[in-house]
A tleap script that builds the chain and sets N, CA, C and O, in Angstrom:
source leaprc.protein.ff14SB
mol = sequence {
  NLYS ILE ILE THR SER LEU MET VAL GLY GLY
  GLN GLU ARG GLN ALA GLY GLU ASP GLU MET
  ILE SER SER LEU VAL GLY LEU VAL TYR LYS
  ILE THR GLU LYS GLU LEU HIE PRO LEU LEU
  LEU GLN LEU LEU GLN TRP SER GLU GLY GLY
  SER GLY ARG ALA VAL THR PHE TYR ASN LEU
  THR ALA LYS LEU SER ASP LYS LEU GLN GLY
  LEU PHE LEU MET PHE GLY GLY SER ILE PHE
  THR GLY ILE VAL GLU LYS LEU SER LEU THR
  ARG LEU PRO SER GLN GLU PHE LYS ILE GLU
  GLU CASN
}
set mol.1.N position { 21.449 69.104 29.283 }
set mol.1.CA position { 20.582 68.564 29.257 }
set mol.1.C position { 20.398 66.972 29.335 }
set mol.1.O position { 19.382 66.276 29.320 }
set mol.2.N position { 22.170 66.563 29.450 }
set mol.2.CA position { 22.435 65.726 30.379 }
set mol.2.C position { 21.679 64.938 31.853 }
set mol.2.O position { 21.580 63.733 32.083 }
set mol.3.N position { 21.279 65.955 32.585 }
set mol.3.CA position { 21.267 66.073 33.566 }
set mol.3.C position { 19.347 65.568 33.684 }
set mol.3.O position { 18.817 64.764 34.450 }
set mol.4.N position { 18.922 66.163 32.931 }
set mol.4.CA position { 17.831 65.777 32.779 }
set mol.4.C position { 17.057 64.675 32.423 }
set mol.4.O position { 15.943 64.253 32.732 }
set mol.5.N position { 18.414 64.156 31.318 }
set mol.5.CA position { 17.931 62.839 30.931 }
set mol.5.C position { 18.284 62.054 32.147 }
set mol.5.O position { 17.726 60.967 31.992 }
set mol.6.N position { 19.087 62.054 33.558 }
set mol.6.CA position { 19.009 61.642 34.272 }
set mol.6.C position { 18.292 60.790 34.537 }
set mol.6.O position { 18.414 59.576 34.702 }
set mol.7.N position { 17.018 61.909 34.600 }
set mol.7.CA position { 15.558 61.694 35.861 }
set mol.7.C position { 14.945 60.426 35.176 }
set mol.7.O position { 14.380 59.693 35.988 }
set mol.8.N position { 14.919 59.979 33.844 }
set mol.8.CA position { 14.182 58.604 33.796 }
set mol.8.C position { 14.323 57.847 34.720 }
set mol.8.O position { 13.602 56.908 34.381 }
set mol.9.N position { 14.806 57.557 35.784 }
set mol.9.CA position { 14.373 56.420 36.608 }
set mol.9.C position { 15.275 55.394 36.401 }
set mol.9.O position { 15.886 55.056 35.387 }
set mol.10.N position { 15.258 54.878 37.718 }
set mol.10.CA position { 16.287 53.669 37.769 }
set mol.10.C position { 17.307 53.108 37.851 }
set mol.10.O position { 18.115 53.522 38.682 }
set mol.11.N position { 17.598 52.116 37.129 }
set mol.11.CA position { 19.267 52.107 37.414 }
set mol.11.C position { 20.191 53.078 36.727 }
set mol.11.O position { 21.200 53.681 37.092 }
set mol.12.N position { 19.316 53.008 35.307 }
set mol.12.CA position { 20.078 53.981 34.437 }
set mol.12.C position { 20.495 55.376 34.992 }
set mol.12.O position { 21.548 56.014 34.971 }
set mol.13.N position { 19.120 55.621 35.552 }
set mol.13.CA position { 19.297 57.118 36.565 }
set mol.13.C position { 20.531 56.604 37.247 }
set mol.13.O position { 21.564 57.003 36.709 }
set mol.14.N position { 20.709 55.783 38.342 }
set mol.14.CA position { 21.918 56.098 39.175 }
set mol.14.C position { 22.991 55.659 38.385 }
set mol.14.O position { 23.942 56.411 38.604 }
set mol.15.N position { 23.220 54.977 37.743 }
set mol.15.CA position { 24.575 55.247 36.703 }
set mol.15.C position { 25.028 56.223 36.006 }
set mol.15.O position { 26.192 56.437 36.345 }
set mol.16.N position { 24.587 57.116 34.971 }
set mol.16.CA position { 24.158 58.302 35.188 }
set mol.16.C position { 24.975 59.239 35.694 }
set mol.16.O position { 26.009 59.799 35.330 }
set mol.17.N position { 24.114 59.280 36.810 }
set mol.17.CA position { 24.209 60.316 38.085 }
set mol.17.C position { 25.487 60.089 39.227 }
set mol.17.O position { 25.797 60.894 40.106 }
set mol.18.N position { 26.141 58.740 38.949 }
set mol.18.CA position { 27.162 58.449 39.565 }
set mol.18.C position { 27.952 59.107 38.916 }
set mol.18.O position { 28.511 59.960 39.606 }
set mol.19.N position { 28.390 59.083 37.400 }
set mol.19.CA position { 28.831 59.540 36.677 }
set mol.19.C position { 29.162 60.782 36.394 }
set mol.19.O position { 30.226 61.251 35.991 }
set mol.20.N position { 27.675 61.496 36.759 }
set mol.20.CA position { 28.110 62.499 36.744 }
set mol.20.C position { 29.104 63.265 38.070 }
set mol.20.O position { 29.940 64.163 38.167 }
set mol.21.N position { 28.529 62.444 38.809 }
set mol.21.CA position { 28.881 63.297 40.178 }
set mol.21.C position { 30.414 62.589 40.058 }
set mol.21.O position { 30.715 62.262 41.206 }
set mol.22.N position { 30.952 62.407 39.598 }
set mol.22.CA position { 32.292 61.676 40.178 }
set mol.22.C position { 33.063 62.714 38.623 }
set mol.22.O position { 34.266 62.966 38.687 }
set mol.23.N position { 32.253 63.207 37.372 }
set mol.23.CA position { 32.764 64.015 36.745 }
set mol.23.C position { 32.676 65.416 37.230 }
set mol.23.O position { 33.516 66.200 36.788 }
set mol.24.N position { 31.733 65.878 38.124 }
set mol.24.CA position { 32.092 66.806 38.820 }
set mol.24.C position { 33.149 67.898 39.724 }
set mol.24.O position { 33.673 69.008 39.807 }
set mol.25.N position { 32.906 66.242 40.423 }
set mol.25.CA position { 34.048 65.708 41.898 }
set mol.25.C position { 35.877 67.142 41.067 }
set mol.25.O position { 36.457 68.217 41.223 }
set mol.26.N position { 35.810 65.697 40.154 }
set mol.26.CA position { 37.143 65.909 39.227 }
set mol.26.C position { 36.932 67.471 38.904 }
set mol.26.O position { 38.012 68.036 39.079 }
set mol.27.N position { 35.980 68.335 38.514 }
set mol.27.CA position { 35.647 69.397 37.694 }
set mol.27.C position { 36.356 70.335 39.058 }
set mol.27.O position { 37.313 71.084 38.862 }
set mol.28.N position { 35.801 70.178 40.265 }
set mol.28.CA position { 36.028 70.730 41.107 }
set mol.28.C position { 37.462 71.068 42.160 }
set mol.28.O position { 37.771 72.103 42.751 }
set mol.29.N position { 37.944 70.116 42.112 }
set mol.29.CA position { 39.284 69.562 41.751 }
set mol.29.C position { 40.205 70.828 41.163 }
set mol.29.O position { 41.259 71.327 41.556 }
set mol.30.N position { 39.426 71.082 40.177 }
set mol.30.CA position { 40.413 71.973 38.731 }
set mol.30.C position { 40.044 73.494 38.890 }
set mol.30.O position { 40.624 74.416 38.317 }
set mol.31.N position { 39.101 73.595 39.665 }
set mol.31.CA position { 38.700 74.992 40.122 }
set mol.31.C position { 39.161 75.740 41.482 }
set mol.31.O position { 39.542 75.050 42.427 }
set mol.32.N position { 39.126 77.138 41.581 }
set mol.32.CA position { 39.736 77.719 43.035 }
set mol.32.C position { 38.816 77.843 43.401 }
set mol.32.O position { 37.777 77.462 42.862 }
set mol.33.N position { 38.943 78.526 44.633 }
set mol.33.CA position { 37.964 78.517 46.106 }
set mol.33.C position { 37.294 79.389 45.834 }
set mol.33.O position { 36.503 79.652 46.739 }
set mol.34.N position { 37.189 80.203 44.703 }
set mol.34.CA position { 36.407 81.500 44.669 }
set mol.34.C position { 35.675 81.178 43.291 }
set mol.34.O position { 34.995 82.011 42.692 }
set mol.35.N position { 35.812 80.354 43.017 }
set mol.35.CA position { 34.616 79.842 41.610 }
set mol.35.C position { 34.037 79.120 42.404 }
set mol.35.O position { 32.862 79.486 42.460 }
set mol.36.N position { 34.266 78.119 43.185 }
set mol.36.CA position { 33.227 77.130 43.478 }
set mol.36.C position { 31.781 77.633 44.466 }
set mol.36.O position { 30.639 77.186 44.353 }
set mol.37.N position { 32.246 78.639 45.380 }
set mol.37.CA position { 30.850 78.708 45.822 }
set mol.37.C position { 30.252 79.435 44.674 }
set mol.37.O position { 29.099 79.052 44.869 }
set mol.38.N position { 30.175 80.067 43.801 }
set mol.38.CA position { 29.357 80.504 42.666 }
set mol.38.C position { 28.563 78.885 42.498 }
set mol.38.O position { 27.420 78.614 42.866 }
set mol.39.N position { 29.397 78.100 41.937 }
set mol.39.CA position { 29.111 76.785 41.184 }
set mol.39.C position { 28.297 76.455 42.420 }
set mol.39.O position { 27.312 77.131 42.125 }
set mol.40.N position { 28.120 76.146 43.082 }
set mol.40.CA position { 27.391 75.138 44.027 }
set mol.40.C position { 26.050 76.078 44.843 }
set mol.40.O position { 25.220 75.445 45.497 }
set mol.41.N position { 25.960 77.425 44.742 }
set mol.41.CA position { 24.851 78.084 44.739 }
set mol.41.C position { 24.674 77.880 43.117 }
set mol.41.O position { 23.478 78.173 43.095 }
set mol.42.N position { 24.990 77.589 41.720 }
set mol.42.CA position { 24.560 77.558 40.681 }
set mol.42.C position { 23.409 76.257 41.132 }
set mol.42.O position { 22.232 76.540 41.356 }
set mol.43.N position { 23.738 75.345 41.192 }
set mol.43.CA position { 23.826 74.074 41.912 }
set mol.43.C position { 22.154 74.087 42.358 }
set mol.43.O position { 21.031 73.758 41.975 }
set mol.44.N position { 23.046 74.847 43.670 }
set mol.44.CA position { 22.005 74.963 44.377 }
set mol.44.C position { 20.413 75.273 44.134 }
set mol.44.O position { 19.306 74.997 44.597 }
set mol.45.N position { 20.959 75.930 43.234 }
set mol.45.CA position { 19.430 76.887 42.944 }
set mol.45.C position { 18.898 75.771 41.364 }
set mol.45.O position { 17.684 75.783 41.156 }
set mol.46.N position { 19.387 75.279 40.802 }
set mol.46.CA position { 19.763 73.797 40.568 }
set mol.46.C position { 18.296 72.997 40.622 }
set mol.46.O position { 17.539 72.827 39.667 }
set mol.47.N position { 18.113 72.578 41.921 }
set mol.47.CA position { 18.029 71.658 42.520 }
set mol.47.C position { 16.319 72.186 43.190 }
set mol.47.O position { 15.441 71.532 43.753 }
set mol.48.N position { 16.391 73.313 42.889 }
set mol.48.CA position { 14.887 73.479 43.234 }
set mol.48.C position { 13.855 73.438 42.367 }
set mol.48.O position { 12.718 73.812 42.655 }
set mol.49.N position { 14.378 72.757 40.720 }
set mol.49.CA position { 13.325 72.209 40.128 }
set mol.49.C position { 12.750 70.677 40.078 }
set mol.49.O position { 12.531 69.917 39.135 }
set mol.50.N position { 12.616 70.562 41.332 }
set mol.50.CA position { 12.409 68.858 41.312 }
set mol.50.C position { 12.611 67.707 42.513 }
set mol.50.O position { 13.717 67.169 42.445 }
set mol.51.N position { 12.020 67.375 43.263 }
set mol.51.CA position { 12.419 65.917 44.064 }
set mol.51.C position { 14.203 65.361 43.569 }
set mol.51.O position { 15.302 65.427 44.119 }
set mol.52.N position { 13.793 64.933 42.522 }
set mol.52.CA position { 14.905 64.645 41.155 }
set mol.52.C position { 16.138 65.128 41.256 }
set mol.52.O position { 17.083 64.393 40.970 }
set mol.53.N position { 16.376 66.598 41.728 }
set mol.53.CA position { 17.145 67.336 41.368 }
set mol.53.C position { 17.933 67.715 42.529 }
set mol.53.O position { 19.109 67.995 42.764 }
set mol.54.N position { 16.383 67.579 43.427 }
set mol.54.CA position { 17.467 67.742 45.241 }
set mol.54.C position { 17.988 66.890 45.163 }
set mol.54.O position { 19.196 67.063 45.002 }
set mol.55.N position { 17.378 65.073 45.228 }
set mol.55.CA position { 18.107 64.250 45.576 }
set mol.55.C position { 19.945 64.355 44.760 }
set mol.55.O position { 20.976 64.389 45.431 }
set mol.56.N position { 19.898 64.381 43.480 }
set mol.56.CA position { 20.701 63.941 42.932 }
set mol.56.C position { 22.053 65.425 43.736 }
set mol.56.O position { 23.270 65.353 43.561 }
set mol.57.N position { 21.368 66.549 44.526 }
set mol.57.CA position { 22.382 67.896 44.436 }
set mol.57.C position { 22.438 67.235 45.510 }
set mol.57.O position { 23.653 67.121 45.671 }
set mol.58.N position { 21.810 66.581 46.588 }
set mol.58.CA position { 22.385 66.692 48.181 }
set mol.58.C position { 23.645 65.021 47.962 }
set mol.58.O position { 24.665 64.796 48.612 }
set mol.59.N position { 23.010 64.136 46.805 }
set mol.59.CA position { 24.142 63.305 46.711 }
set mol.59.C position { 25.099 63.809 46.138 }
set mol.59.O position { 26.098 63.193 46.509 }
set mol.60.N position { 25.510 65.021 45.046 }
set mol.60.CA position { 26.718 65.540 45.394 }
set mol.60.C position { 27.197 66.456 46.109 }
set mol.60.O position { 28.160 67.163 45.811 }
set mol.61.N position { 26.254 66.519 47.560 }
set mol.61.CA position { 27.864 67.474 48.225 }
set mol.61.C position { 27.963 66.262 48.946 }
set mol.61.O position { 29.081 65.827 49.223 }
set mol.62.N position { 26.918 65.648 49.292 }
set mol.62.CA position { 27.376 64.979 50.275 }
set mol.62.C position { 29.233 63.689 49.873 }
set mol.62.O position { 30.131 63.162 50.529 }
set mol.63.N position { 28.873 63.794 48.663 }
set mol.63.CA position { 30.393 63.204 48.236 }
set mol.63.C position { 31.421 64.261 47.793 }
set mol.63.O position { 32.533 63.809 47.522 }
set mol.64.N position { 31.253 65.531 47.677 }
set mol.64.CA position { 32.318 66.651 47.715 }
set mol.64.C position { 32.828 66.746 49.315 }
set mol.64.O position { 33.969 67.022 49.686 }
set mol.65.N position { 31.682 66.447 50.148 }
set mol.65.CA position { 31.850 67.269 51.432 }
set mol.65.C position { 32.888 66.272 51.936 }
set mol.65.O position { 33.471 66.419 53.010 }
set mol.66.N position { 33.114 65.108 50.986 }
set mol.66.CA position { 33.342 63.402 51.732 }
set mol.66.C position { 35.059 63.870 51.142 }
set mol.66.O position { 36.029 63.815 51.898 }
set mol.67.N position { 35.116 64.136 50.270 }
set mol.67.CA position { 36.316 64.691 49.167 }
set mol.67.C position { 36.360 66.011 49.607 }
set mol.67.O position { 37.275 66.320 48.844 }
set mol.68.N position { 36.195 66.754 50.037 }
set mol.68.CA position { 37.363 68.003 49.907 }
set mol.68.C position { 37.572 68.704 51.761 }
set mol.68.O position { 38.348 69.525 52.252 }
set mol.69.N position { 36.055 67.577 52.514 }
set mol.69.CA position { 36.230 67.930 53.721 }
set mol.69.C position { 36.086 69.303 54.086 }
set mol.69.O position { 35.120 69.988 53.747 }
set mol.70.N position { 37.256 69.794 54.929 }
set mol.70.CA position { 37.252 71.090 55.913 }
set mol.70.C position { 37.388 71.794 54.655 }
set mol.70.O position { 36.522 72.611 54.968 }
set mol.71.N position { 37.656 72.088 53.765 }
set mol.71.CA position { 36.703 72.496 52.585 }
set mol.71.C position { 36.079 72.838 53.064 }
set mol.71.O position { 36.011 73.695 53.944 }
set mol.72.N position { 35.073 71.863 52.294 }
set mol.72.CA position { 33.806 72.120 51.833 }
set mol.72.C position { 33.117 73.065 53.244 }
set mol.72.O position { 32.226 73.845 52.907 }
set mol.73.N position { 33.314 73.052 54.097 }
set mol.73.CA position { 32.770 73.938 55.129 }
set mol.73.C position { 32.596 74.770 55.164 }
set mol.73.O position { 31.794 75.215 55.985 }
set mol.74.N position { 33.352 75.667 54.132 }
set mol.74.CA position { 33.811 76.989 54.029 }
set mol.74.C position { 32.142 77.250 53.367 }
set mol.74.O position { 31.594 78.333 53.577 }
set mol.75.N position { 31.485 76.239 52.630 }
set mol.75.CA position { 30.333 76.574 51.434 }
set mol.75.C position { 29.476 76.280 52.236 }
set mol.75.O position { 28.460 76.968 52.132 }
set mol.76.N position { 29.459 75.173 53.372 }
set mol.76.CA position { 28.767 74.413 53.521 }
set mol.76.C position { 27.190 75.090 53.979 }
set mol.76.O position { 26.104 74.539 53.800 }
set mol.77.N position { 27.462 76.596 54.690 }
set mol.77.CA position { 26.185 77.631 54.816 }
set mol.77.C position { 25.280 77.266 54.510 }
set mol.77.O position { 24.604 76.453 55.140 }
set mol.78.N position { 24.790 78.145 52.639 }
set mol.78.CA position { 24.286 77.891 52.271 }
set mol.78.C position { 23.528 76.997 51.745 }
set mol.78.O position { 22.371 77.047 51.328 }
set mol.79.N position { 24.819 75.607 51.844 }
set mol.79.CA position { 23.860 74.583 51.412 }
set mol.79.C position { 23.241 73.508 52.298 }
set mol.79.O position { 22.694 72.447 51.997 }
set mol.80.N position { 23.543 74.225 53.772 }
set mol.80.CA position { 23.103 73.362 54.460 }
set mol.80.C position { 21.146 74.571 55.218 }
set mol.80.O position { 20.110 74.248 55.799 }
set mol.81.N position { 21.662 75.716 54.743 }
set mol.81.CA position { 20.206 76.448 54.787 }
set mol.81.C position { 19.239 75.961 54.112 }
set mol.81.O position { 18.048 76.208 54.302 }
set mol.82.N position { 19.880 74.955 52.958 }
set mol.82.CA position { 18.135 74.983 51.545 }
set mol.82.C position { 17.688 73.636 51.975 }
set mol.82.O position { 16.507 73.364 51.759 }
set mol.83.N position { 18.811 72.309 52.835 }
set mol.83.CA position { 18.538 71.466 53.541 }
set mol.83.C position { 17.499 71.720 55.120 }
set mol.83.O position { 16.772 70.972 55.773 }
set mol.84.N position { 17.773 72.683 55.204 }
set mol.84.CA position { 16.292 73.109 56.700 }
set mol.84.C position { 15.029 73.671 56.381 }
set mol.84.O position { 14.044 73.817 57.105 }
set mol.85.N position { 15.229 74.005 55.023 }
set mol.85.CA position { 14.443 75.058 54.316 }
set mol.85.C position { 13.785 73.743 53.414 }
set mol.85.O position { 12.807 74.171 52.802 }
set mol.86.N position { 13.933 72.787 53.234 }
set mol.86.CA position { 12.691 72.001 52.498 }
set mol.86.C position { 12.850 70.945 53.592 }
set mol.86.O position { 12.109 70.085 53.116 }
set mol.87.N position { 13.203 70.541 54.468 }
set mol.87.CA position { 13.018 69.759 55.521 }
set mol.87.C position { 11.669 70.369 56.556 }
set mol.87.O position { 10.729 69.774 57.082 }
set mol.88.N position { 12.035 71.668 56.554 }
set mol.88.CA position { 10.648 72.035 57.121 }
set mol.88.C position { 9.406 71.953 56.566 }
set mol.88.O position { 8.370 71.622 57.143 }
set mol.89.N position { 9.596 72.373 55.041 }
set mol.89.CA position { 8.232 72.119 54.108 }
set mol.89.C position { 8.069 70.416 54.237 }
set mol.89.O position { 6.929 69.970 54.113 }
set mol.90.N position { 9.176 69.481 54.481 }
set mol.90.CA position { 7.600 68.681 54.400 }
set mol.90.C position { 7.830 67.606 55.774 }
set mol.90.O position { 7.876 66.397 56.003 }
set mol.91.N position { 7.917 68.681 56.370 }
set mol.91.CA position { 6.978 68.373 57.821 }
set mol.91.C position { 5.728 68.201 58.334 }
set mol.91.O position { 5.213 69.317 58.264 }
set mol.92.N position { 4.811 67.306 58.893 }
set mol.92.CA position { 3.731 67.436 58.789 }
set mol.92.C position { 3.434 68.770 59.655 }
set mol.92.O position { 4.380 69.010 60.405 }
set mol.93.N position { 2.387 69.692 59.754 }
set mol.93.CA position { 2.438 70.717 61.032 }
set mol.93.C position { 1.507 70.128 62.193 }
set mol.93.O position { 0.871 70.809 62.997 }
set mol.94.N position { 1.552 68.639 62.123 }
set mol.94.CA position { 1.063 67.578 63.234 }
set mol.94.C position { 2.628 67.392 63.971 }
set mol.94.O position { 2.982 67.472 65.147 }
set mol.95.N position { 3.120 67.204 63.133 }
set mol.95.CA position { 4.912 67.133 63.957 }
set mol.95.C position { 5.205 68.167 64.578 }
set mol.95.O position { 5.249 69.366 64.299 }
set mol.96.N position { 5.523 67.174 66.004 }
set mol.96.CA position { 6.665 68.485 67.018 }
set mol.96.C position { 7.990 68.120 66.796 }
set mol.96.O position { 8.145 66.970 66.386 }
set mol.97.N position { 8.868 68.720 66.941 }
set mol.97.CA position { 10.300 68.539 67.689 }
set mol.97.C position { 10.268 68.933 68.518 }
set mol.97.O position { 10.082 70.145 68.631 }
set mol.98.N position { 10.497 67.793 69.991 }
set mol.98.CA position { 11.920 68.295 70.883 }
set mol.98.C position { 12.641 67.533 71.139 }
set mol.98.O position { 12.947 66.428 70.693 }
set mol.99.N position { 13.147 68.544 72.415 }
set mol.99.CA position { 14.312 68.316 72.893 }
set mol.99.C position { 14.443 68.100 74.062 }
set mol.99.O position { 14.297 69.008 74.880 }
set mol.100.N position { 14.751 66.845 74.424 }
set mol.100.CA position { 14.814 66.178 75.663 }
set mol.100.C position { 16.183 66.586 76.588 }
set mol.100.O position { 17.139 65.875 76.278 }
set mol.101.N position { 16.432 67.398 77.463 }
set mol.101.CA position { 17.351 67.389 77.875 }
set mol.101.C position { 17.281 66.476 79.291 }
set mol.101.O position { 16.266 66.168 79.915 }
set mol.102.N position { 18.845 66.103 79.633 }
set mol.102.CA position { 19.299 64.796 80.324 }
set mol.102.C position { 19.572 65.248 81.436 }
set mol.102.O position { 19.987 64.500 82.322 }
savepdb mol mol.pdb
quit
């Protein structure tokens, strides 16, 4: 319910989101690595409920990767796969990505 109410918009949303992210980071410090992975997967699934949720989720993952550093890399694969999928869905069919070799 709290997370849903954060989707109101504007500065109220940003302040609420920042507080929620800080709380979740604090929670992550208190759980084991075994508990972290399922939590991240549940949050990833939750983020698929709308673009506002996705933005909140990726703000959270940015903060977690900053705080946990190397430990976060163990769980990053499933998150980065989701990022790539979302980005590929937003790409226009006419856009092509070319890698130039130097």
